[in-house]
C-alpha positions, 0 to 999 in steps of 0.5 A: 786873815779870815776864818775861811782863808785860814781853814782853806790854807789848813786843808791845803797844807794837810792835803799836801802832807797826806799826798806827799807821804805816799809819793813814790820816787820812780814816778819822778819822770812822769811829773816833770821831776817833782815827786807825785805828792808835790805835783798833787799838792800843787794841783790842790794849792792852785784850786784852793787859791782860785776857790778862795779868790772866787768865794771872797770876791762873791762875798765882797760883791754881795756885801757880805765880806766884812774885810774887803770890797771887790777891788781889794779882793782883786788886788790881793789875788790878781796881778796888776796886769790882769786887773787892768785887762779885767777893767777894760773887759768890764767897760767893753762888755757892761758886766762883772769881769770876774763872773763874766755876767751882769748878775752873780752866780747861784753856785759854782764848781772849781776843778783843776784842768791841767798844767804846763809852762809853770802854770796851771789852768783851773776852771770855775763853772758858774751856775746861773739858773738854767745856764752855766759859764766856764771861766778859765784861770791861770795860776803859777804852780810855784805860787803867786797871784792869778795871772789870767782869767778868760772865757772858755775857748 
């Protein structure tokens, strides 16, 4: 486990504990039966997962991830079904299937969009000089690998 993953995991756990400490029971109905702190911790968790995947993948593509190549990063974070769809997308579009571009982004922003049916949507806004691309990720709220990745609608 790299220092970045350990640091991300520690921040996620600490944030979850802080958020759940202030949870109020009356808000259970508004959050689908889960205490608000748990709901917020899940939001932080899915954003942290997508951020960890994205940053490790970018490092692997740039050759600066000493532990994994891009395929290994994808295999660790993405479902096999998603990997197969991304391979097909790359072949059809002649571009990196994660970045949705032929080059690597200069920077990125990651934020939670919403959740439903047991999954959350996290948006990565990639910055390429004068242009940006929004890529939507689907992540199970209960944990597990990223199940979908697609362009903005």
